[in-house]
N, C-alpha and C positions, 0 to 999 in steps of 0.2 A: 504494500499499499504506499501511497505517497505520504511523506511526513507532513503532519499538520503544524501550523504555526503555534507558538506558545499561547495559551489562553483561549484556544478554540474549543467551543463547547460542542458536545455531540448530543443530538436529540433524537430519540427513538420514538417513532409514531406508533402508539399502541393500536391494536386492532389490525385489520387487513386492508391492503391497498390494491387497487386494480393496477397490475404490473404493465398494462398497455399505456399507462400515463408516461409522458415524457417530461421535458424540462418545464414547460408551462403548467402542466397539470399538477406536478409534484410541488412546484413553487406555490401554486394556489392552495394546496393542502397545508404546506408549511405556514402560510399566512393566515388561512382561515381556521382550520382545525387545531393547529398547534399554537396559534397566536404568536408567531415568531416572524421576524423579518428574514425572508430567504436570501437577502443580499447582505446579511450581517457578517458573513464569513464563517458561520457555524455550519456544522455537518448535520444533515437531516437524513435519517435512515427509515426505509419503508420495506415492509415484507409482504409478499403475495400470499394467496390463500393456501397453497400447498406447503408453504413454509421452506421451500428449497431455494428461493430466489429473494435477494435483497437488492435494493437500489439506494445509492447514496447521492444526495444532492448537496453541492458545495459551491459557493461563490469564492473564487480565488483572488478577487481583486480586479481581475481583467475580464472574466466571463464566468458563466455558469458551467460547472462540471457535473457530469452524470456518470456514475460508476455503477456497474451491476456485477453481482457474483451469483453463480448457481452452484450448489453443492451437488456432486454426483451421487453421494450417499449421505443420508442423514438429513436433519432439519435444523434451521437456525432457532436458537432458544429465544423465546419472545415472551413479554409479560402477558398475563391473563386478561388484563383490562381491555375493554372494547373501544375506549376513546382516551384522548389525552396524550401526554408525552412523558417519557422517562429520560432523565439526563444521565449520560454515561461519561466515564473518563476515556481518554484515547486508549488507555490500556485495555479497558473493557470492550471497546470497539474492536480492537485487535483480536481479542478472544472470541468475540461474536463472529467475526469474519472467518476465523479458523474452525468454527463449529463447536467451540467450547462453551460450557455453561458459565457465562460471565457473572451470574447472580451470586454464586457461591464457589469461587475457585478454591481449590485445596492445594496447599503446598505439599510437595512430596518429600521435602527435607527441611528439617527445623534446625537451625544452628544451636549449638549448646554453649552455655556460658562457661568459660574456664574459671575455676575457683583460685 
């Protein structure tokens, strides 16, 4: 994924989105349903009905970018809410895009304190 500038917020659109939507349709959803400015430089993430496709909308300062990812196996982890938005960190977005459950990541190794 392209590195995001420091301070960029990630907004996950709860519920399902028609994946036929493009730049204008997703920008309208960001503005209407999420009550956010699509030209703010923040990232807006939308998921389709089957759960194997996500689209990310991002204004990079010069133009609107639209990224899509489809998982060959598995589904993207999504909140149960039907409407609204969830704010993610860039690290949680990376986990989401890898198909990892970003809600409760588990460390596989815990450092021990030396006495």
